[in-house]
C-alpha positions in Angstrom: -41.2 122.5 -227.7 -43.6 119.7 -227.6 -43.7 117.7 -224.4 -43.4 114.2 -225.7 -45.0 112.5 -222.7 -48.1 114.7 -222.8 -48.2 114.3 -226.6 -48.3 110.5 -226.4 -51.2 110.6 -223.8 -53.2 113.3 -225.5 -53.0 111.7 -229.0 -54.1 108.3 -227.5 -57.0 109.9 -225.6 -58.2 111.8 -228.7 -57.9 108.8 -230.9 -60.1 106.6 -228.7 -62.5 109.5 -228.3 -62.9 109.6 -232.1 -63.3 105.8 -232.4 -65.9 105.9 -229.6 -67.8 108.6 -231.6 -68.0 106.2 -234.5 -69.6 103.3 -232.5 -73.2 103.1 -231.3 -72.0 100.7 -228.6 -69.4 102.9 -227.0 -69.4 106.1 -225.0 -66.5 108.4 -224.1 -66.4 110.8 -221.2 -63.8 113.4 -220.4 -63.3 116.2 -217.9 -60.3 117.9 -216.3 -59.3 114.9 -214.2 -60.6 111.8 -216.0 -60.8 110.4 -219.5 -62.4 107.0 -220.0 -64.6 104.9 -222.3 -67.3 102.3 -221.7 -68.8 99.9 -224.1 -71.7 97.4 -224.3 -69.2 95.2 -226.1 -67.3 92.7 -223.9 -63.9 94.0 -225.1 -61.3 95.5 -222.9 -60.0 97.7 -225.7 -63.2 99.7 -225.3 -63.6 99.6 -221.5 -60.7 101.7 -220.3 -59.7 104.5 -218.0 -57.0 106.4 -219.9 -56.4 109.1 -217.4 -57.3 109.9 -213.8 -55.8 112.8 -211.8 -56.4 112.4 -208.0 -54.3 115.5 -207.2 -57.3 117.9 -207.6 -59.1 116.2 -204.7 -58.4 115.3 -201.1 -57.8 111.6 -200.5 -61.3 110.7 -199.4 -63.0 112.5 -202.4 -60.5 110.9 -204.8 -61.3 107.4 -203.5 -65.1 108.1 -203.7 -64.8 109.3 -207.3 -62.7 106.4 -208.3 -65.2 104.0 -206.6 -68.0 105.6 -208.6 -66.1 105.0 -211.9 -65.2 101.4 -211.0 -68.8 100.7 -210.0 -70.0 101.9 -213.4 -68.1 99.1 -215.0 -68.8 96.5 -212.3 -72.6 97.1 -212.6 -72.5 96.1 -216.3 -70.2 93.1 -215.6 -67.5 94.7 -217.8 -63.8 94.1 -217.4 -62.1 97.4 -217.0 -58.4 98.3 -217.9 -57.1 101.2 -215.9 -54.0 103.0 -217.1 -51.3 104.6 -214.9 -48.1 106.1 -216.1 -44.5 106.0 -214.9 -44.2 109.8 -214.7 -47.4 110.5 -212.8 -47.6 107.8 -210.2 -50.2 108.4 -207.4 -50.5 106.2 -204.3 -54.2 107.0 -203.9 -54.9 105.6 -207.3 -52.7 102.5 -206.8 -54.2 101.8 -203.4 -57.8 102.2 -204.6 -57.2 99.9 -207.6 -55.7 97.3 -205.3 -58.6 97.5 -202.9 -61.0 97.0 -205.7 -59.4 93.8 -206.9 -57.5 95.2 -209.9 -54.4 93.1 -210.8 -51.3 94.2 -212.7 -51.8 93.2 -216.3 -48.5 94.2 -217.9 -47.0 97.3 -219.5 -46.8 99.1 -222.8 -44.2 101.6 -223.9 -45.1 105.1 -224.8 -42.7 105.9 -227.7 -42.0 108.9 -229.9 -39.8 110.0 -232.8 -39.0 113.5 -234.0 -39.8 113.8 -237.7 -38.0 117.1 -238.3 -35.4 116.5 -241.0 -35.6 112.7 -240.4 -34.7 110.3 -243.2 -37.5 107.8 -243.4 -36.8 104.2 -244.4 -39.4 103.2 -246.9 -37.8 100.0 -248.2 -40.5 97.6 -249.3 -40.0 93.9 -250.1 -40.8 92.2 -253.4 -44.5 91.9 -254.1 -45.5 94.3 -251.3 -47.9 97.2 -251.9 -49.2 99.6 -249.2 -52.3 101.7 -249.9 -54.3 104.3 -248.0 -57.8 102.9 -247.6 -60.2 105.0 -249.6 -63.0 102.6 -250.8 -65.6 100.7 -248.9 -64.2 97.5 -250.4 -60.7 98.2 -249.2 -62.1 99.2 -245.8 -63.8 95.8 -245.4 -60.5 94.1 -246.2 -58.8 96.3 -243.6 -61.3 95.3 -240.9 -61.0 91.6 -241.8 -57.2 91.7 -241.5 -57.2 93.6 -238.2 -59.7 91.4 -236.4 -58.3 88.1 -237.6 -56.1 87.7 -234.4 -59.1 88.3 -232.1 -61.0 85.2 -233.0 -64.3 87.0 -232.4 -67.7 85.6 -233.4 -68.9 87.3 -236.7 -71.6 89.4 -235.0 -69.2 90.7 -232.3 -66.5 91.4 -234.9 -69.0 93.4 -236.9 -70.0 95.5 -233.9 -66.4 95.9 -232.9 -65.2 97.3 -236.3 -68.0 99.8 -236.5 -65.7 102.0 -234.4 -63.4 102.2 -237.5 -64.8 104.6 -240.1 -63.4 106.6 -243.0 -62.7 110.1 -241.8 -63.9 112.9 -244.2 -61.6 115.4 -242.3 -58.5 113.3 -243.1 -57.2 113.3 -239.6 -57.6 109.6 -239.3 -56.1 107.4 -242.1 -56.1 103.6 -242.5 -53.3 101.6 -244.3 -53.7 98.2 -245.9 -50.6 96.2 -247.0 -50.9 93.6 -249.8 -48.4 90.8 -250.3 -48.6 89.5 -253.8 -52.1 91.0 -254.0 -53.3 89.3 -250.7 -54.3 91.6 -247.8 -51.6 91.0 -245.2 -51.3 94.0 -242.8 -52.8 97.1 -241.3 -52.1 100.4 -239.6 -54.0 103.5 -238.6 -52.8 107.1 -237.9 -54.5 110.0 -236.2 -53.4 113.6 -236.3 -53.6 116.1 -233.5 -51.9 119.3 -234.6 -48.2 118.6 -235.2 -48.4 115.2 -233.6 -49.6 112.1 -235.4 -50.2 108.8 -233.6 -49.6 105.3 -235.1 -52.1 102.5 -234.1 -53.3 99.1 -235.2 -50.1 97.9 -236.7 -50.9 94.3 -237.4 -49.7 91.5 -239.7 -51.5 88.3 -240.4 -49.6 85.3 -239.0 -49.0 83.7 -242.3 -47.3 86.8 -243.6 -45.0 87.6 -240.7 -41.2 87.8 -240.8 -41.4 89.3 -244.3 -40.8 92.9 -243.3 -44.4 93.9 -243.8 -44.9 95.6 -240.4 -41.7 97.7 -240.8 -42.8 98.7 -244.3 -46.2 99.9 -243.1 -44.5 101.9 -240.3 -42.1 103.5 -242.8 -44.9 104.4 -245.2 -47.0 105.9 -242.4 -44.0 108.0 -241.1 -43.3 109.3 -244.6 -46.9 110.4 -245.0 -46.9 112.0 -241.6 -43.8 114.0 -242.4 -45.1 115.0 -245.8 -48.3 116.3 -244.1 -46.3 118.5 -241.7 -46.2 116.4 -238.5 -43.1 117.1 -236.4 -43.6 114.2 -233.9 -44.9 110.6 -234.3 -46.1 108.8 -231.2 -47.4 105.3 -230.3 -48.0 102.8 -227.6 -46.0 99.6 -228.1 -46.1 96.1 -226.7 -42.8 94.4 -226.0 -43.3 92.4 -229.3 -43.6 95.5 -231.4 -40.7 97.6 -229.9 -38.0 96.1 -232.2 -39.7 97.3 -235.3 -40.4 100.8 -233.9 -36.8 101.3 -232.6 -35.5 100.6 -236.1 -37.5 103.6 -237.3 -36.0 105.8 -234.5 -38.8 105.6 -231.9 -37.6 105.9 -228.3 -39.4 105.1 -225.1 -40.6 108.2 -223.2 -42.8 106.6 -220.6 -44.2 103.3 -219.3 -47.9 102.6 -219.4 -49.0 100.3 -216.6 -52.2 98.3 -217.2 -54.4 97.3 -214.2 -57.2 94.9 -215.0 -60.4 94.5 -212.9 -61.3 91.1 -211.5 -64.7 89.5 -210.8 -66.5 92.6 -211.9 
């Protein structure tokens, strides 16, 4: 049986490892006790510690290693987001983050839904069309929709979206929703064995409250199931949880986000 908590974290880590490999501005490093990414871009989405396990070290060595990691972000002036998880709390980690000026920045919910024999709701509203991105033209539309809420300068947006690239292996898929032929929403999925993660679910402000987000989720879940996935996972903000719960997702863990200050 798949451990849902481990599946949520592993899919997230592998997803960002793949995205990092697409970007010339981002590096990803991983060993048995740490998984993290660093970027030359001033974006917290790409400057993160996803996993750190202090249990393999005595307290002093764990603090020293964490300090080395923190200093690597500080030396570049990058704001770092460090993840901790409700089921693997470690006082050494919490104390070291506090000592280095990290502040609690909120939470996300690690959620999962079993896809075995699940009836998927694919109800689409009038004028709504959802496609899997396959052409360069569609991919450019996907990027424009996804970054619209970030209000990034054009050059930074261009560098940011280089991390998103069509996957010849088919493990990563991009979805683009059209409302009356206007690009309106996005989603991305990434497959790791029987587990598929859902990411980048976004709807442009002018198209919200029309059921577009829910429709994209339904389409993605249908495709995951058809491809043989038995578990769908995601990380949700409080705003997105309502949509996901309607599709059967349940919270399995809490992701705590600690943000560096004055780095």
